[in-house]
C-alpha positions, -999 to +999 in steps of 0.1 A: -560-468+502-596-458+513-609-493+507-583-508+524-585-491+555-618-486+558-621-526+558-594-530+580-617-509+610-603-472+602-627-436+601-616-430+568-624-393+552-619-393+515-619-348+505-613-342+467-596-370+455-592-365+422-605-373+387-633-393+411-655-410+385-632-396+354-646-356+366-633-325+374-658-324+402-655-352+421-683-377+423-682-388+455-703-416+444-671-440+433-674-443+473-713-458+475-706-493+478-681-483+515-707-460+533-689-457+559-662-436+540-670-402+547-660-377+519-661-339+515-655-315+485-636-285+502-623-273+471-647-239+472-661-244+505-643-212+523-640-196+494-679-192+490-687-191+527-673-155+529-674-139+496-698-109+499-722-094+471-704-090+444-725-065+421-722-040+451-683-036+451-689-035+416-708-006+414-687+010+437-660+005+418-677+016+384-689+044+404-652+057+415-639+041+379-658+072+363-643+099+387-608+092+384-612+090+342-627+125+345-600+139+372-571+157+358-545+128+352-517+140+374-544+123+400-555+096+383-533+069+391-536+086+437-575+077+424-569+043+413-548+030+437-546-003+425-579-009+419-587-004+456-601+035+452-584+046+485-611+019+508-596+016+539-575-016+545-588-019+583-623-026+571-623-058+576-657-057+546-631-048+522-607-074+528-634-102+525-649-081+496-614-078+474-607-112+468-634-115+450-617-097+416-608-128+393-580-115+378-542-109+377-526-082+360-488-084+360-467-047+367-433-060+367-414-095+375-422-089+415-452-069+414-493-078+404-531-066+411-552-088+420-568-120+429-579-150+410-609-166+419-599-207+412-562-199+432-586-188+469-609-220+463-578-242+469-557-215+495-585-212+516-583-249+518-549-247+530-558-218+556-586-231+575-570-267+580-575-260+616-610-254+613-612-288+595-601-307+623-613-324+652-598-334+679-608-366+696-596-387+732-609-420+724-587-447+708-607-449+669-576-453+648-584-430+614-573-422+578-573-387+556-564-384+527-568-346+510-560-330+476-553-300+470-547-283+441-530-251+444-496-256+440-506-256+404-509-225+400-476-197+392-494-172+412-475-143+431-480-137+470-466-112+492-432-121+503-423-129+528-451-142+545-460-157+511-496-151+518-523-135+493-527-100+491-546-080+464-519-058+454-481-076+457-450-060+458-418-082+464-390-058+441-368-049+470-372-081+492-363-099+459-334-074+454-327-083+491-327-122+492-317-134+457-293-152+472-317-176+487-317-196+449-284-204+446-271-236+473-243-260+469-233-244+439-265-252+420-290-223+408-321-218+399-336-193+371-355-171+381-362-153+346-394-149+343-434-150+363-437-189+356-406-193+375-409-170+399-446-182+408-441-210+410-414-210+435-439-186+457-472-209+453-447-239+470-437-219+493-474-210+501-486-243+499-456-258+520-460-232+551-495-236+557-491-272+558-462-265+584-490-243+606-513-270+602-484-297+621-474-272+643-511-278+657-515-302+654-478-306+682-502-284+702-525-311+703-507-340+713-517-362+680-483-353+667-460-383+671-489-411+665-499-396+633-481-408+599-480-380+574-473-384+538-469-354+516-469-364+480-474-341+448-485-359+412-461-347+388-437-323+381-432-291+366-413-280+336-394-245+346-363-249+329-351-238+366-314-254+356-292-268+320-288-293+344-321-314+342-329-305+305-315-340+285-314-326+253-304-293+260-335-278+241-370-261+255-391-292+252-410-292+284-414-332+277-373-333+283-373-311+311-361-340+343-382-312+370-413-323+350-409-356+365-394-344+403-429-348+424-423-336+458-425-371+481-424-364+521-427-387+550-428-378+592-436-420+604-445-423+642-431-411+666-406-393+643-386-366+650-359-346+629-352-341+591-331-362+570-329-360+533-330-403+520-316-407+486-332-441+479-349-438+443-387-434+449-414-429+431-452-410+443-466-450+433-446-458+468-474-441+492-498-468+490-467-494+500-460-465+529-489-459+541-497-494+549-467-503+563-466-523+595-507-515+595-519-535+572-504-575+564-498-581+525-526-554+510-540-562+477-556-540+457-588-546+457-596-540+424-568-555+403-562-587+433-524-575+426-506-574+459-495-538+470-458-533+467-426-517+453-405-546+442-411-530+405-389-501+409-365-530+407-340-516+370-345-489+351-380-471+351-404-458+320-428-429+323-449-414+299-442-382+291-477-368+278-498-336+285-530-340+277-553-330+305-584-343+287-607-365+307-626-372+272-596-383+255-572-391+279-598-414+310-604-446+325-576-469+308-575-454+275-544-425+273-528-409+243-495-416+233-466-395+240-425-394+248-414-425+265-384-421+288-364-451+313-344-438+339-325-456+367-309-441+394-300-410+408-334-389+387-312-356+391-283-370+369-298-364+330-268-391+324-294-419+340-321-412+315-330-423+280-355-413+253-368-447+243-395-433+220-411-402+207-448-409+199-464-377+196 
């Protein structure tokens, strides 16, 4: 998509293209033969920009920890104060520094303490989407592609805001709003920290994107923009037995593993609707080019870009080996082969073809 939009006169910006150059840190040199394409790595940019001296923070904590341990046992929990050692929450420097914690400690099903540094690298990119956006009054055409991996982390956030907090206690909120996991008779199990954390991190990401879309509306550039939000895969979460193909806890046979998000807002579109047509995340280039680039052709394979291959059963490779050494280029480790046709939410429409694991 960046190549074709660039060749058709668009200003192209790409942020964090995943596994570019088959590297965990995107190799932006893949666009070297298209120098007009602007490439950026946003992951960690805002996190690193706001971090302060970690050593100063650690020295204070070590000193306060020593005082806590020599204090009477009845006072220790009060002095520890969930690792904040009673520093003023109103202190902005403290709010910045507390994010330097790189470990999360779970305390029950709805409480945790700490901040995960890798989560912050992706979270702060979404929080700062508005800061990254420049509004222009010219008549140029623009294409932006950005990858963000926040939703890969089953992390707790402070509810109901779904914001990062050093100390999270959602017990009361969850108790009072447990009915929100049931819709039209379908109930999502929320029985462990992965199920709960996955729900919360997705809520956080969707809300942050929503704040950015509201900003685009305020700036008058929402209607003249086609917006596609897509994920690369689902997640085996065992939320409901209706998604278990073989009735086991085999993560490759949980339909949720193959249930990625796909949302699209077309030019001048308003309202919200659900399209029950069978779709895949591979539809994205077709919808992105529609009405803009006639008869697009993949510049690397020479094949036309369309979604005609969706007719008939779709074959899916279920393999979870995210190793760029074993699985890179056009070499992929084999796994479980499945097929699906029709409504993918109905497990009767699925077949297990081969199990080569």
